[in-house]
N, C-alpha and C positions, 0 to 999 in steps of 0.2 A: 394531434398531440405531439409536441416536439420531443425529440429524443436526446435528453441530456444524460451525461454520465458524470455526476458530481461525486458520488461515493459508491463503493462496491456494492452497498445494499440496494442500489438502484437496479441491479440486475439479479434476477432469480437464478437459482442453481441451473435450471433448464436453459436459461438464456446464456449463462457462462459456457455451458457445454455446447450450445448451438454455435456460439462464436468460435470455439475451438474446432468444431467440425468444419465450419466454413474455412477457417485458417488452414486446416489440413488440405482442403481442395486447392486453395490459392497457392500453398507452398509447393505443390507439385510442379508448377511452372509460373514463377512470378511475372514472367513477361507476357503471359497469355491473357491478361485482363486489362489491357491499356485503354479500353473503351468504356469500362464500367462507370466511371465518374467523369467522362468527357463533358466539358462545359461547367463543371462544379469548381468552386473556388473556396479554399480553406484559408482562414486567418490564423497564422501561427504567432500567438501573442505570448512571448516568453519574457517575463519581467524579472526573471531570476536565472542564473547560469544553468545551462543544460547542454549536453552533447548528444547522448544516446536517445533521450526521449524526443528532443526536437528533430534530430536528423531522421530517426525512424518514422516519425509521423510524416515528415516531409517526403521521405522516400516512399512511404505507403501511399500517400496521395498521388505522387508522380507515377508510381507503378499502376495506379488505377486510371490514369489519364487525366486526373484533375490538375489544377494549378494552385500555387501557393503564393500568398503575400505574407511577409514575416516581419516581426519586430522583435529582435533578440538582444537588444542592449538598452536597458532602462535609462542609461545616461544620455542616449540620443533620441529618446522618445519624449512625448509631451508630458509623461509622468515627471520628468526632471523639471518641468515648468510649473508643476503643481496640479496638473489635471487629475481628476479623481478616476478611480478604476471604473466606476459606473458610467462616466462620460466616455472614457476610452472604449469600453465594451459596446456602448450604444453606437458609436461611430464605426468601429470595425465590423460590428454585426450588420450595419447597413451596406457594407461593401462586399460581404462574402456570404456563403451558404452555411458555414459552420465555423465555430471558433474553438481553437485548442489553446487553453490558458495555463500558464505556470505563474505563480505569484508567491511572494514570501509570507503573506498573511494567511493564517488559518481561517478557513471559512470563505476565502475570496471567491472560490469557484461557485459556491452556492449563491453568493451575492451577485456575481456576474450573470448567472443563469436567470436571475429575476429581471435583469435589464435587457436581455437579448431575446429577440424574436425567434432566432434560429437556435440550433443545438449548441450547447457548450460542453466541452469535454475537459475534465480536470486532469491536467498533466502534472499535478503536485501543488498543494496549497499549504505553504509553511510546513510545520511539523504535524500536520493533521492527517491527510490521506494522499494516496497516489494510486488510484484504482486501475489505471491502464498498466502500471508496472505489475500490479497483481495479476492482470490478465496474462501478461508475459510469463510471470512466475508460475502460475497454474498450468499454463500451456507447456512450459518446460518440464514441469513435474510429470504431466501426463505423457509427454513424449519419452521421458527418461524411465518412468516407472510403469507406464502402461495403464495407469488408473489414477483416480483422484480421491478415492475413498479408502478408509482403513489404513492410512499412512501415518507414520510417526515422524514428525518434523521438529528439529531443534532450531529455535531462533536464537542467534548468538551475536552479542555485541551491544551496540547502542540501540535499545528498543524504545527509549523515551522520545528521542528526536528523529529516529529513523522512521519516517512516515510510511515507507513501504511495508514495514512490519505491521502497522496498524490495519491497513487494508487486507494484507495477506492473512493475518491471524483470523479475522472475521470470516474470510472466505473458506479457509481450511476447516474451521470448526463447523461451518454450515455443510461442508462436504463430508463430514464424518471422520475427520482426521484428529489425531491427538497432537498436542504441542507441549514441548518442554522449553520454557523461555529462560535462557541463561544470559544475564545482562551484566554489563559493566556496573561498577558500584554506583548506586543512585540513578541508574539509567534504565530501569525496568519498564515494562509495558505500562502506559498511563492508565489511571483508574477508569477513564471513560471507555477504553478498549476492553479491559477486563470485565467491567459491568455489562458491556454489550455482549460479550462472549457468554457469560453465565446466564443471560436471559434466554439463550437457546435452550429448548426443551431437553432436559436430561444432562446438561453440561455443567460441570463443576470445575472450580479452580482451587488448587491446593498449594500452599507454600511448603517447600521442601528444602532440605539441605543435602546436596550430593556428597556422600561421605566415602565413596569407594573408587574415586577416579583421580587419586593424587598423582598418578603417573601422567595424566593428561593435563589436569588443571593446575598441578604443582602446589596444590593445597587441598585440604580435606573439607573445607567449610564453604563450598560454593553454593550460594543460595539460588533458587530457581522457583518458577511457578509452573506447575504441571496442570495442563488444561485438557480435559478429556470427558468422555461420557461417564455418567455416574457409575455404571457397572464395571468400568475399567480404571477408575480413578485410584491413584495410590493413597495410602494413608498420609495425611498432611494437615497443616494448620490453616485456619481461616485468615490469619495474619502472619507477618514476618516473625513476630515475637513467639508464636507457637509453632514454627516450622518443624517438621519431622524429618528424620533421616530417610534418605531415598537412595535406593540402589540402581545405578545405571548399567552396571556391568552385565547384568542378566537380561538386558533389553537390546533390541536392534533398532537403530535409527535409520530411516529410509533416506532422509535428506537433512542437511544442515544448511541453514540460510544465514549467511554471515553479513553483518553490516559494519560500516566504518563508523568511527566517532564523528558525529556531525558538528565539527568545530565551528562552522558558520552559524549554528544555532545555540552555541554556548556550551556544547559538550566537550570541554577541554580538560576533563579530569585525567589524571595519570592512568595508563593502561593497567587494569587489574587482571584481565583475562589474557592467557597466552595466545600468540598468533597461531593460526591453523597451519600446521606443517605435516610432513610425512610421519613424524612421531605421533602426532595426534591421530592420524588415520590408520595407524597400525593397531590401535586399541580395539578391543573386541566389539563394542557397540557400533563402531564406525567402519568396520572392514568392508561393508557393502554400501556405505553411505555416499550419495552424490552430493557435491558441493555447489551451492547456488550463491549468487551475490548480485545485487542490483547494479553494482558498479556506479561510480569509479572506486577501484580498490586503492588503498593507500599502503598500510603496512599490516593489515589484519590477516592476510593470506600470503604465505611464503610463495615466492616465484617458482620454487621447486614443485609446487602442486600443479602448475599449469600443464605439465606433460602427463599427469596422472589421468587415466580414462574416467575417473570419477569426478574430475573437475568439469562441471557443466556450465560455468558462468559465461564463457564466450559463446557457446551454443545457445544459451539462454538469451543473450543479448541479440543474437541474429534472429531469433524468433519474434522479436519485437516488431519486425516489418509485417509478416503475414497476419499476426493477430491484430495489429492496428489497421491493416487493410480491411479485415473483417469488421472491425468496429466502425470504421468510416463508412462502409457500405450500409451498415445498420443505421447509423446516425443520419445518413443522407436519405434514408427511406427506400433504399434499393433492396433491402433484405429484411425479412421479418424474423423475430425471435419469439420463442414461446413466452406467453404472458403468465405472470404469477396470478392465479385466480384469488389468492388471499391478499386483501389490501393491507399495506403496512400499518402497524399500530402507531397511532398518533400520540405524541406526548401531551400531557395536560399542562396548559399554560400556568406559570407560577409568577406572581408579582412580588415586589419587594426584594428582588435579588439582582445582582449584576455580575457580569463576567470581569474577572481581574487578570485574565491572561494578556500580558503586554503584546503578544504576537497575534492576537485575534483581529479579525477585520474590523470589529467594532472600535478598536483602538488605533486603527490605521490613520495616519495623518491625512486630513482633508476629507475623509469619508464621513458621511452622516448615516451610519448604519444603525437601525433601531435595535435596542436591546430586546432580545427574544429569549426567554428562559422557559424551559419546560421540564417536566419530570415524568419518567416512565414508572409504572408500578414497581415499588420496591427499590427505586433508585433515588439519588439525591437530585436536587435541581441542577440543571446543566444548561450552559449556553447552547443555543440551537445552531450557532454558526461554527464554533470550534470544538464543541462538546466537552470542554473543561467544566469542572464543577463551578457553579455560580455561588457567590457569597451574599449574605444579607446586606442591604444597603440602607 
C-alpha cells in the first residue's frame, strides 16, 4: 500500500504523534542520518511559488542522503505548453521514488495521487489544504507547550483562503484542543472545514461576538467562531445572525496562529483586524501566548514582536526540516506509523450536483477530472476534490 499524504485526515492522531517522536530523534543531530534514504530520489514538483516548503523538503531529503530533481517554475515547465497535471505526474513518478506536489488548484494532490504509482505528498493545493505545514505547526506547538491536547488556540486573519488553517483546525480539534477563529471580514473558515469539525464526536461550533476586547481589536463587535467540546462550549448562535456576546478577557490563549491576506487567491479586502504588536500581547488573554505564523509574513505581525520570546514563528519554520525528514522516511517505507484501526467513513455518492468552485481541479484548464460529489450524514453534497458545497445542475 503506497503512503500518500493528501490531507491531514490521512494520518491518525497516533501517526501524527509518531512522526513528531521520530522528528525529535532526528532533530538531536540532523547530520547523523545521511544514509537513511541513500539511493532514493524525490521529485519536487512546485507549480506555484514557494520558499520554505520547497526548500525544507529538499533540505530534509538531502539530510537523509537522498537526491532531488525539481521543477519550481511553471513558466519553464511543460505546463506552459498545455501539458495536463495527470500527464506531468505520470512522467515525474516514473523518474522518482516519491513526488512532493504544490499546485494552485484545490484537489490537485488527490488527483495526482490517483495517477502516481509511488507516494504523493501534498505541499499545498490551492486554497484547500496544506497537511505538511500542519505537521510543522503541531510539532512547534508541542515543542513550545509540551503537549497537544487541552490547548486553546486562536486562528487569526485570512481563514478562508489560508489553506494552512484548514488542515490545522482539523488536527487541533482531533487532538482535543479548542479554537477561537477570528477572521478578516468575509474571510472566515470555509463551511467545508466547519462541517468537518463538528462531525467530530462531542464537538460544537458557536458563532459569538467578542465584546470585551476593544483595547486589542479597537472595536467591540468582533465576530468569531468558537469551536470546542460540547461541555466547554460557550453560549453562542448556530449562525452569524444569532451570534451571542463572548468574553475573552477571562480566558487564557495558549497560541495565536496568524495568517496573511492571501491576495493571490482574491483576498484583497481592506484590513479590518489590527496587526499583532506589543500592545496586543500585553492584554490579559495573551500574556502567555506564543505566536505562530506559517510565513511569509507581510504586515500582519509587527517587526517589534520578533525579539519577544513568545514569537515562535522562526523556530516553527526551522522545525519544518526534521518533521519533513520524518515524513519522508515514513512515505519511503523506512519507518512505520501506528495504523488507525477504524476505517474512515465513506461519503455517500450524490448525483445531479456539480462543483462550482472556479479554483477546483475539476475546472482546471486542460484536465478531464470526473465530477465526484458525495454527502456525509447530516451534511450537504460536496465536491470530493475541493470539498466545497456542490450545487444542483
